[in-house]
C-alpha positions as CSV (number, residue, x, y, z in Angstrom):
1,M,-35.8,-22.3,92.7
2,M,-35.9,-18.4,92.7
3,N,-36.0,-18.4,88.9
4,T,-38.9,-20.9,88.9
5,L,-40.8,-18.7,91.4
6,R,-40.1,-15.6,89.3
7,Q,-41.4,-17.3,86.2
8,L,-44.5,-18.4,88.0
9,L,-45.2,-14.9,89.3
10,L,-44.7,-13.4,85.8
11,A,-47.1,-16.0,84.3
12,A,-49.7,-15.2,87.0
13,T,-49.3,-11.5,86.5
14,G,-49.8,-11.9,82.7
15,A,-52.9,-14.0,83.3
16,V,-54.4,-11.4,85.6
17,V,-53.7,-8.6,83.0
18,C,-55.3,-10.7,80.2
19,L,-58.3,-11.5,82.5
20,S,-58.7,-7.8,83.4
21,S,-58.6,-6.8,79.7
22,A,-61.2,-9.4,78.9
23,H,-63.5,-8.1,81.6
24,A,-63.0,-4.5,80.4
25,D,-63.9,-5.5,76.9
26,D,-67.0,-7.3,78.1
27,A,-68.0,-4.2,80.1
28,S,-67.5,-1.9,77.1
29,D,-69.6,-4.2,74.9
30,F,-72.3,-4.3,77.5
31,L,-72.4,-0.5,77.9
32,L,-72.6,0.0,74.1
33,A,-75.4,-2.6,73.7
34,E,-77.2,-1.1,76.6
35,S,-77.1,2.4,75.0
36,L,-78.3,1.0,71.6
37,A,-81.0,-1.1,73.2
38,R,-82.6,2.0,74.7
39,Q,-83.0,3.4,71.2
40,A,-84.5,0.3,69.7
41,P,-86.8,-1.5,72.1
42,G,-88.2,-3.6,69.3
43,L,-84.9,-5.3,68.6
44,D,-84.3,-8.5,70.6
45,R,-81.6,-7.7,73.1
46,K,-80.0,-11.1,72.6
47,V,-79.6,-10.4,68.9
48,L,-78.2,-6.9,69.6
49,D,-75.7,-8.3,72.1
50,L,-74.5,-10.8,69.5
51,A,-74.2,-8.1,66.9
52,V,-72.1,-5.9,69.2
53,T,-69.9,-8.8,70.3
54,A,-69.2,-9.8,66.7
55,M,-68.4,-6.3,65.6
56,Q,-66.2,-5.5,68.5
57,C,-64.3,-8.8,68.0
58,A,-63.6,-7.8,64.4
59,V,-62.3,-4.4,65.5
60,R,-60.1,-5.8,68.3
61,S,-58.7,-8.2,65.8
62,G,-57.6,-5.5,63.3
63,L,-60.4,-4.0,61.4
64,E,-61.0,-0.2,61.7
65,A,-63.7,0.8,64.1
66,A,-67.0,1.7,62.3
67,E,-69.4,4.7,62.8
68,R,-72.5,2.7,61.9
69,L,-73.9,-0.8,62.7
70,A,-76.8,-2.4,60.8
71,V,-78.7,-5.3,62.4
72,I,-81.1,-7.6,60.6
73,D,-83.1,-10.2,62.5
74,F,-84.2,-12.8,60.1
75,S,-86.1,-14.7,62.8
76,L,-88.8,-12.1,62.3
77,P,-91.2,-12.2,59.4
78,S,-90.7,-9.9,56.4
79,S,-94.1,-8.3,57.3
80,E,-92.4,-6.7,60.3
81,R,-89.7,-4.1,60.7
82,R,-86.5,-6.2,61.1
83,L,-83.7,-3.8,60.0
84,W,-82.1,-1.4,62.4
85,I,-79.2,1.0,61.7
86,F,-77.4,2.7,64.5
87,D,-75.1,5.7,64.7
88,L,-72.4,4.3,67.1
89,T,-70.9,7.7,67.8
90,E,-74.2,9.3,68.9
91,K,-75.7,6.0,70.2
92,A,-78.7,6.9,68.0
93,L,-81.2,4.9,66.0
94,L,-81.2,6.0,62.3
95,V,-83.4,3.4,60.7
96,E,-86.0,0.8,61.8
97,D,-87.6,-0.6,58.7
98,L,-88.6,-3.4,56.4
99,V,-86.0,-5.5,54.6
100,A,-86.4,-8.3,52.1
101,H,-84.9,-11.8,52.1
102,G,-84.1,-14.1,49.2
103,Q,-86.9,-15.8,47.3
104,N,-85.5,-19.3,48.1
105,S,-85.0,-18.5,51.8
106,G,-88.7,-18.8,52.6
107,D,-92.1,-17.1,52.2
108,N,-92.9,-14.6,54.9
109,Y,-90.4,-16.2,57.2
110,A,-86.8,-16.8,56.1
111,T,-85.7,-20.3,57.2
112,A,-83.0,-21.3,54.7
113,F,-79.7,-19.5,54.2
114,S,-76.8,-20.0,51.8
115,N,-73.3,-18.9,50.7
116,V,-73.7,-20.5,47.3
117,V,-73.7,-18.6,44.0
118,G,-77.1,-18.8,42.3
119,S,-78.9,-20.1,45.4
120,Y,-81.2,-16.9,45.6
121,Q,-81.0,-17.3,49.4
122,S,-80.0,-14.7,52.0
123,S,-76.8,-15.1,54.1
124,I,-76.4,-14.6,57.8
125,G,-73.3,-13.5,59.8
126,L,-71.1,-10.4,60.0
127,F,-70.5,-8.3,57.0
128,R,-68.3,-5.3,56.2
129,T,-69.9,-2.7,53.9
130,Q,-67.7,-1.3,51.1
131,E,-68.3,0.9,48.1
132,S,-71.5,2.4,46.8
133,Y,-72.3,2.3,43.1
134,F,-75.1,2.8,40.5
135,G,-76.4,-0.4,39.0
136,R,-79.5,-2.0,37.7
137,H,-81.2,-1.4,41.0
138,G,-80.0,2.2,41.2
139,Y,-77.9,3.5,44.1
140,S,-76.6,0.4,45.8
141,L,-73.9,-0.8,48.2
142,R,-71.5,-3.7,48.0
143,M,-70.5,-5.8,51.0
144,D,-67.9,-8.3,52.0
145,G,-69.0,-11.3,54.1
146,L,-66.5,-11.9,56.9
147,E,-67.4,-15.5,57.8
148,P,-65.9,-18.3,55.7
149,G,-68.4,-20.8,54.5
150,I,-71.3,-18.6,55.9
151,N,-71.2,-15.4,53.9
152,D,-67.7,-14.9,52.4
153,K,-69.1,-15.4,48.8
154,A,-71.2,-12.2,49.2
155,R,-69.2,-10.2,46.7
156,E,-69.1,-13.1,44.2
157,R,-72.8,-13.6,44.6
158,A,-73.5,-9.8,44.2
159,I,-75.2,-9.6,47.5
160,V,-75.7,-5.9,47.9
161,I,-78.0,-3.4,49.6
162,H,-80.4,-2.0,47.0
163,T,-83.9,-0.6,46.8
164,A,-86.9,-2.5,45.4
165,D,-90.5,-1.6,44.7
166,Y,-91.6,-4.9,46.3
167,V,-90.4,-3.7,49.7
168,D,-93.7,-2.0,50.3
169,P,-96.2,-2.2,53.2
170,D,-99.0,-2.4,50.6
171,W,-97.7,-5.9,49.7
172,I,-98.3,-7.0,53.2
173,A,-102.0,-6.0,53.1
174,R,-102.4,-7.9,49.8
175,Q,-100.4,-11.1,50.4
176,G,-99.2,-11.2,53.9
177,R,-95.6,-10.4,53.2
178,I,-93.3,-8.1,51.2
179,G,-91.7,-9.2,48.0
180,R,-88.4,-11.2,47.9
181,S,-85.0,-10.6,46.4
182,Q,-82.4,-12.9,44.9
183,G,-80.6,-12.9,48.2
184,C,-80.0,-9.2,48.7
185,P,-81.2,-7.3,51.8
186,A,-83.4,-4.9,49.7
187,V,-85.0,-1.9,51.3
188,R,-87.8,0.6,50.5
189,P,-87.0,3.1,47.7
190,E,-88.0,5.9,50.1
191,I,-85.1,5.2,52.4
192,G,-82.6,3.7,50.0
193,E,-80.3,6.7,49.5
194,M,-80.1,7.3,53.2
195,V,-79.4,3.7,54.0
196,V,-76.6,3.4,51.4
197,D,-75.1,6.8,52.5
198,S,-75.1,5.9,56.2
199,L,-73.6,2.4,55.6
200,K,-71.0,2.9,52.8
201,G,-67.3,2.9,53.4
202,G,-66.5,0.3,56.0
203,Q,-69.4,-0.1,58.4
204,F,-70.7,-3.3,59.8
205,M,-73.9,-5.3,59.1
206,F,-74.9,-8.3,61.2
207,S,-77.6,-10.6,59.9
208,Y,-79.1,-13.0,62.5
209,Y,-81.0,-16.2,62.5
210,P,-81.0,-18.8,65.3
211,D,-78.9,-21.3,63.4
212,Q,-77.3,-23.4,66.1
213,D,-74.3,-24.6,64.1
214,W,-73.4,-21.0,63.1
215,L,-73.9,-19.7,66.7
216,A,-71.6,-22.4,68.1
217,S,-68.9,-22.0,65.4
218,S,-68.7,-18.4,64.5
219,A,-65.3,-16.9,65.1
220,Y,-66.8,-13.5,65.7
221,I,-69.7,-14.4,68.0
222,N,-67.4,-16.6,70.1
223,C,-64.5,-14.2,69.5
224,Q,-61.5,-16.3,68.6
225,P,-59.0,-13.6,67.8
226,S,-56.4,-15.8,66.0
227,R,-59.1,-17.1,63.6
228,V,-60.6,-13.7,63.1
229,A,-57.2,-12.0,62.4
230,S,-56.4,-14.5,59.6
231,I,-59.9,-14.0,58.1
232,I,-59.8,-10.2,57.9
233,E,-56.1,-9.8,56.8
234,P,-57.0,-9.8,53.1
235,L,-59.7,-7.1,53.8
236,R,-57.4,-4.5,55.4
237,G,-56.2,-3.0,52.2
238,R,-59.8,-2.7,50.9
239,D,-61.3,-1.6,54.2
240,G,-63.1,1.8,54.2
């Protein structure tokens, strides 16, 4: 009888510790999102909360903490600034600017997303940025998609951050939108070097769209540590 009571007490204590830890994590995420939100009032707070939750879930599951977080809100039109880059150490906004979506994702609004090679569509979800390089678009940045079936073909698809002349406010005046990429989150040439330098080497990027299936199933948004840990294990050797 005493052994049974002791086991029940230990189990209850463990549950309380886990619950307290979860509450502490939630509070930490809220405070970080609150600080970032003050720097970017134009970013939908719900989108920012999801980005912080997904990033922190990846870190708590084994990825090294980042110094930068980029957020893209693809629910906004390409004619509006929908890319934000934050310095997580200083809780500062570094960039709020235009970003292109894939030519087969939509016209001014992106509404279709893909993980398929050759689709010329953008991908949503959580990404880990990796190495910078010089390619046909100049100074660019490779990324790994962290969500199986959603964006994990990003490297195979050559989905990278690069500059493009068609990411230009003048295009908006002429045709109501900026130009479109082959699926890459292209940025203005004027900020390209700064964007790549601020994000290279193991930072996070979160691309949002209100896709209900993804929102309900994402291991990062819903923070399922066992699933996340198995997903990111192959990346640990490459991280940073």
